[in-house]
Phi, psi and omega in degrees: 000148181278184174116173182293152177287151183255010188305327184275357186255345186300314184298319181293321181294335180295343182270002181293154179297152176271164180256130183277141183291347177253008175099025180252160174267107186241127178278193183301326182271348183070187168134258194268165179276072177208161178282135179244126184265122172235127179271142178213130176288134182260312185195143173258115180244129181059032171078344183216006181268134184231143177239148175258133175234110176243127188266153182175158175196172182243122185222175184296166189270347184207152175243118184265099175225166182275347183289126182296324180296318180295317181298319179295317180301317184280337177291334183255359182289154179248167183273143174278147171206090174300328183298312181296315178301315183295324184285341182251358181266131179291138179304135179243158175300139182246144180286144173281142180297142176295315177193175178254151177218171182233145184283128182280306186290167176298321179218137178226132176285141175245115189263154178292318181223162177298329182271002184295319182299140176264180179303317183292341182273355187299329181290352178263001187259002182272175179297330178235079184295138179269081185290327180297312180294319179302310181295324181292325183280337185295129173277171178300316181295324178290328176291318178297327182288353175291341173300126182087359178239308186260126180277308182190191174231152175248149184248160183310128177089352178297135175272134180233148175271120180271114183272342179174166180208154179172148178056036176084003182239154173234137174268120187235163171237123178271094189299323180290334184268083185264166175199172183305317180272354179231065184298339180252008177119147180297140180249136178192186184250143179218143177301134184299332181291348180267007179243148177239139177282350179256145182300134176242130182290124176271157177304136180285142179289148177282185181289156185288085183214148176296323181302317179298314180298317180293320180298314179295316181300319180295333178295343181267359178304129181091350179287137182295146173289136177220125177309125178068010182289151182221018186214182179285354173279350181156141185210150176253180190296311181283337174294323179296313179293324180298308184290327180295315182280333175297321178296336179266010176087013180242123178263113179270160167299164186285332189245155188301313182301324179284326177297332180289352177281336190272166173072198183247132177300141181229133178287157184300322182285350180246020179298144176231155177306134181102347177288142175275133179243138188239154184227138183158174180239140176078231186294158180301328180298341181272000177298130183239356185204151177217147176215179180245122177289129183246004180102166179054032176076013185251148178238130175266124186201166174254105192293297188190169178302134182095357179239187178221167181300133186207176174255131182225138176299134179300329181295346181284350180263138177260352183239039176302127184262319182158184184221156177226138175261112185274317179244124183274000000 
């Protein structure tokens, strides 16, 4: 792929905040349940354009495993809030994309840094990544370790803005996957061989209906939870709502706290199938989980690492935050 070399940006990008496995915005030091702003230069385009990339996403609040180390890690994890970071960060000059490209594979990982992939992740870096085998081989601890490594995933035919390329990697911006700190789309790294300079047709969205969103969401029942996942090889809570509503012609923000900005507020007693239900305490920035209400008191959701997409009674949550009706 063409574009400016990225050799001068790797070190700066290494200073970006990490993403917490329970949905918190955690800086290099970790710590409190608040958004932490860390500035990081992303790329110099035409000698003076600069982009800010602050990482974050919204995920469930706990990982239920028997391993004491895992339990300790999650007891101290903080919540991510791209929304909070975005609302307190001063607008900065943004780089113009060098050019646009389209995602070749069915699913492509978008990494925080060029050095983020581990040995086990190498099979996902080829022109035809074996995502099924990769997801099958990942242990619970290796899945948890994706926190701070994997930003999100891109799907076949997605158009991305290429901000630069070098050493087999491209720095891209996924314009549809927005968040408070990423108003123009999440920024991350993808192997250049997984991009095409020619337009690739993406699946067409279905009609704007709750039925379409519910049908697609139900197809994910039993799919394993995967940090930053967006496909049937693994999916996270806000990824599930994102792909379900995208199929219905509605593009949601990538993370739960930002998804809670959309639509019309709905009281608990007036919930209807297709409403998004959110969980967290206090401010919207504290939302750590999202699911889709399917009726009869049940929520379809992707709970946490080590689990799979399932139906759970809404009454089982003690931190119900509220609901939004996206499609009327």
